[in-house]
C-alpha positions, 0 to 999 in steps of 0.5 A: 497625152497625144503624140500627135500635135494638137492641130494634127487631131483636131485635123484627123477628126474633123476628117470624114468621107461621104462615100468610104467604101469608094476605096476599097476600087484601089487594088482593082488594077492589082486584080485586074493584073492578077486575075485576067489573062494576058492577051497572047502572043502574035494576037493582036494587029500590031506592027511587028518590028525587027528586033534590031531597032526594038535593040536600038531604043530600048538602049537609049540612056531615058527609056527606062526613067520615062516608063517608070515616070509614066507607071507613077503617073497612071496611078497616082491617076487611078489612086486620086480618081478614086479618092475623089470618087469616096468624097473626102470632105471636113465637118466642121461645128457651126455656131448655133443657131437661135430657135424658139418653136413658134410660129407668127403669122402678120396679118396687114390690111392694105386696103385704100385708106393705107395712102394716107399720110399722116405718118412721120418719119425721119423728118418727113410726112409719109403714108401709113404704108411707108411707115409700117413696112419700115417698122415690120420689116425690121420686126421681122428682121429681129424674127431670128428662129422663128417661123415667119409669115406674111398675109395681106388683106383687102376685099381678099386675104392672101398669102406673100410670104408663107412660114418660114425660118427666112426672115429676110425673104418675108421682109422682102415680101413686105417692103414689096407690098402695093395697095390695091393688090387685093382691092381697097376695102377692108376684110379683117375677118378674112384676112385673119381666117386666112392666117389661121388657116396656116397656122392650124394644129392641123398643117403645122409642121410636115415631113421633118418638121416638128410641130410649133410650140408657141403661134400667134397672128399679129393684126395691123389694121387702120378701118373696119370690117366693111368686107369679106365673109366672116366677122372678126369677132367670130374668125377671133373665137375660133383663134381660142378654140386653136390656142392661137393669140391674136395681137392686134394694132389699131392705125391711125390718128383717129378712130370710130369713138372720135371720128365725128363722121370721118370715113374710113376709121379704125375700129379700136374696139373691135379689134380690143376684143379680137386680142381680149378673146384669144388672150393677146394684146391689143395696141393702139398707135398713131404716131411712128414712135408708137408703132416702133414701140408696138414691134418693141413690145410684141418682141418682148411678148414673143422672146425667150429663144433658146440654142438650137444643138449646131449644125456640123457644116461640111467642106468637100475637098474632093476638088482637089483629088480630082485636079491632081487626077487631071494633071496626071491625064495632062502629063501622059497625054503629053508624054505620049505625043512625046513618043 
């Protein structure tokens, strides 16, 4: 049973030093005084004061006390500097963060057809891109513990956000995406190919970064592949070889099966086949409510977070002894001026 209060024991167990060996410097002035010989008398160029004046000055009542205060101030200054150099700190456990071991790349169609105003959001008619931004950004922010990235594609494919645990930054990248940034056509194959390249097992991890246990691409398109150098199904076959699931979202109220000659409608059949090839799932979205339901469904399919080990948080305490040393230096300077 400890004789100390619980809070004292807890504080002692949380206390730590960043550089404890620096504390060995504490006796350095004593060692210098002990082993470095004093300067010989008369060896300096100081002004000689008559003995009578010295005796008169030493007779002052406060001379001895002032000397003792100065000595204490010097030693306190030195000790505070050494303690600050040693880096005292408190090590506190942080709340465990959710961790999944998953990597998810979002591949989003940014072609000109995303400007079509056929979605309803908060009672107002908006274009497809606005609806996707709202729902997609919310989905991304809910993926704490996953490494998330964003690829946008049209004539060309572009990595708008690399894989990161910072879901807020990826959500901002999605919200800042604009039509025309990478063209106005629809290169589904190239968009998926770039997403796969970022999820390639040879490129995953990195120094100190474990390989993800699960990888997936969420591909959203409202058109048919009419640009790029690759075909969507061939790239889907590559995803299967890499063990990466592809979830496809066909966006828009009409598709090629009931287009009646309408241009720029979604190729639902191709997107469905791409998902089936990889073992993923295809979703059909015609309204904003459908889009919300898809986000929730994918969240469930790629769910199952676990708790990561707590990461210790270190609170530095060195500014306090540093401030004490600064105050002692100020007192010494002020007393010297008064003397």
